[in-house]
N, C-alpha and C positions, 0 to 999 in steps of 0.2 A: 676606218670610221672612228670617230671620237670615242675613246674608251669610257669616258665619264657618261656619255649619252647611252652607250651600251649597258653600262652598269645600272643607270637609272631606269632603263627599259626593263632590265631583269628585276629590279626591286619592285617596280610598279606591277609587273606581271605576277610575281610571286605573292606580293601583298594582296592583290585583287583575288588571286586563287584562294588564299587562306580566308579572306573575307567571305567569298562566295560559299566556301565549305561550311560556314556556320549555318547558312540557310539550307543547303542541300542535305547536310548531315542530319539536321533536325527533322527535315520533312520526309526524306526517303531512306534514312539510315546511313550510318557511316560506311558499312560494308558495301552496300550497293553503290554509294557515291564513289568510293575508292575503286571499285571494280570498273565502273564506267569511265572514270578519269584516267585510270591506268591504261585501259584499252584505247581510249581516244589518243592519249599521249604517245603510245607505241605506234599507232597508225600514222600520226603526224610525223614522228621521228623517222619512221620507215620512208615516208615520202621525201623527207628532208635529205636522207642519205642517198636516195635514188637521184635526186636533182643536184645536190651540192657536193657529192663525193664520188670516189672511184669505185664504189660498190660496197658490199657488206663484208664485215670482218670474218676471218677464219675463226673457228671455235677454239683452236689451240687448247686441247684438253688439259695440258699441264698447268694452265693458268685460269681455267674456268672457275676454280674456287673463289678467285678474286671477284669476278663479276657476279657470281652467285651470292657472295657475302654482301657485295655492293647493292644488289637488287633486293635481297632479303632485308637488309638494314633500312634501306630507303622506304620500302613498302610498309614495314611494320612501324617505322617512325611516322610515316604519313597517317597511318591508321590511328596511332595513339594521339597524333596532333588533332585529328578530327574529333576524337573522343574528348580531348581537353577543351577545344574551342566550342563544342556544343554544350559544355557544362559550366564554363566559367568565362570571365571577361578576357579580352585580348590583352589588356594591360597587365594581367598576371601571366597568361600563357606565353605570349610572344617573346618576352625577354628571356624566359627560361629556355624555351626551345631554340631561340635564335642565337644563344650563346654556345652552340655546339662546337664552333671552331676552337674554343678553349679546350674542351675535352679531346678533340682531334689532335691538338698540339701535344697534350699530355700523353696520348697514345703513341705519338711519334718518339717519345722518350725511349720506348722499347727498341727502336731502330737506331738508337745512338744520337738522335737529335738532342741538343742541349740549348734550351731557350736562354736568351740573353737576359740581363737584369731588367731591361725595360719591358721585355715580354713577360717576365715573372710578375712585374708590377701591374701590367695590364691584366694578367690572369687574376691576380688578387683583387683588382678593382671590379672585374666582371663578377666574380664570386660575391663580393660585398654588395654590388648592385642588385644581383638576383635575390640575395637575402633581404635587402631593403624593400624590394618590390613585394616579396611574399609577406614580410612582416607588415608592411603598410596595408596590403589587401586584407590581411587577417584582422587588423586592429582598426580598420576604417569604420566610421559610423555607418549605420544602415543605409543612409541616403547616398553613400559613396562607394558601396561595395555591392556589385550587381551579380545576379544569378540569371541564367538564361531560362526563359519559360516560353511556352507557345500558347497561343490563343486560337483554338479551332484550327482552321487551315491558313490562318494569317502567318505572315513571316515572323520569325523569332525577333523579339525586341528586348532591350535591356530595361529591367524594372528595378525600382529602388527597394530591393529585398536583400537582406544580408545573407551571404552564403552560410549554410549550415556547416558545422565542423566536418561532417562526412563528405559533403560536396567539395569543400575546400581541400580536404586531403586527397580526394579522387582527382581533382584538377592538378594538384601538385604531382601526384604519382604519374598520371598520363603525360604531363609536360616533361617530367624528368626522363621517363622512358623514351619519349620522342627525341629528346635532346641526345641521349646515348645512342639511339638508333641512327640518327643523322651523323653523329660523330663516327660511328663504325662505318657507315656507308661512304662518307667522304674520305676516310682513311684508306679503305679498300679501293675506292675510285682513283685516288692519287697514285696507287701502285699499279692499277690496271691501265691507266691512260697512256703511259709510255709504250705499253705492249700493244694495245688495240687502237689507240687514238681516243680522244675525249668523247666525241659523239658516238663512235663505234662501241666503246665500253658501256656507255649509257644505254645504247640500243640493246645490247646483250643483257644488261642488268634488268632492263624493263621486261624482257621476255621472262626472266626468272620471277620478277615481281608479279607479273600477270598470272603466272602459274600458281604462285603462292596465294594470292588473294582469291583466285578462283577456287582453289582447294579449301580455303577457309570458309568461303560462302557455301560450298557444297556440304562440308562437314557440319556446319552449323545450321544448314537448311535455311539460310537467310536470303535466298534468292527471291526477289519480288519484282513485279513488273514496274518499269519506270514510266511515270506519266509523261506523255508527249510534251507537255508544257515545260518539263524540266530538262529535256534533252539539249536545248541551246545553252543552258547554264553549265551542264556537265561537259558538253563539248568545248565550251569556252574555257573551262578550268583546265582541261587537258591541253588545249592549245596554248594557254597562258604559261603553263609549266614548261612546255616544249620551247616556246619563244624565249623564256627567261634563260634556260640552259643554253640555247643556241646563241643568245646575245653574249653571255659570258664566254662561251667557247670562241665566238668570233673575235673577241678581244684578246684571246690567249696568245696569239702570235704577233701582236702589234706592239709598238712602243707604248709604254705606260699601261700595260695589261693589268698591273696591280691596282690601278685606279678603278677599273671595272669591278674587280673583286671587292674592293672596299665599299664602293657605292652600292653594289648589289646586296651586301650583307645587311643593309638597312631595311630589307623587305618587311621585317617584323614591325618596324615603326610605321610603315605604310598601312599595315592591317590595323594597328592601334589607332591611327588617325582616322581611318575610314569608320571604325566602330565608334569613335568619339564623336564624329560629325553626324553620321547617319543613324546610329543606334542609340546615341546619347549615353554611351557608357561613361560613367563618371570616373575620373582619375584624380586622386588626391595629390597634393604637392609632394608628399613623400614618394609616391609611385612615379611621378614625373622625374624626380631626381634619380631614383633607381634605374628607370628606363634609360635616361640620358647616359648614366654611367655604364650600363650594360652595352648599349649600342656603340658608344664611343670606344670602349675597350675592345669590343669585338671587331669594329672597323679597323682599329689600329693593328690588331693581330692578323686580320685578313690581308693587310698590306705589307706585312713583314715576311 
């Protein structure tokens, strides 16, 4: 199958997942949302393995720490992502979180990987783009810097209200934590994939992830009933996440697989555009410039 089409499928699915998380996280809470999405995704991935593979992977105790780290990093990163996007605009959150391949590449330095000059330049460009996005969001006039609010039971919308310094700092913090969490997860996943297989490693990691988020919900006594009306949204989010990963994995052994990775790395741009169109989140010219730099640099690194 065409790797560009597979990559576009992944980008659209992940972008739609992030966009829907704004509504679900605001309405029923980020912990409940993540618990339901993780469970749904694990069920979907289990069915996928039953249908499309030769069975389930062996646990291999000597390597379990890799999938445990992969699952922990992914789950916490997603939790922090939800926290960020329920507090601030996608135009601020998505470029910071979506630049995690840069940090993953820097982690690889510890294993002896040495980025080329063009990769270093791309890393510098992404860092500069993230800084520009954050600076533009902080200095934007009130009508261009949005904060998420809710009105009764209505869906969250973007209002022309300037983010307070505390809200702005919390959005930056959760976005940065999510960025690091995804970088750790992808680094561990790259080490685990040759041992277990891509889908198999993800399946094992999601088991750890479900255990972690369940423990957090119990510890914080955050369990709450999920309104029936929200079940289709949560199920769709879990299925979208599984579809995206399956699409990228499907391209992994085909010619031009790197194209799928590059295209899929633009999922943050999909979320930004959805928020711009449907939530009317305002984006300043400076933010557009920073966003373009971040995603161009990230896409370049994803393909190298």
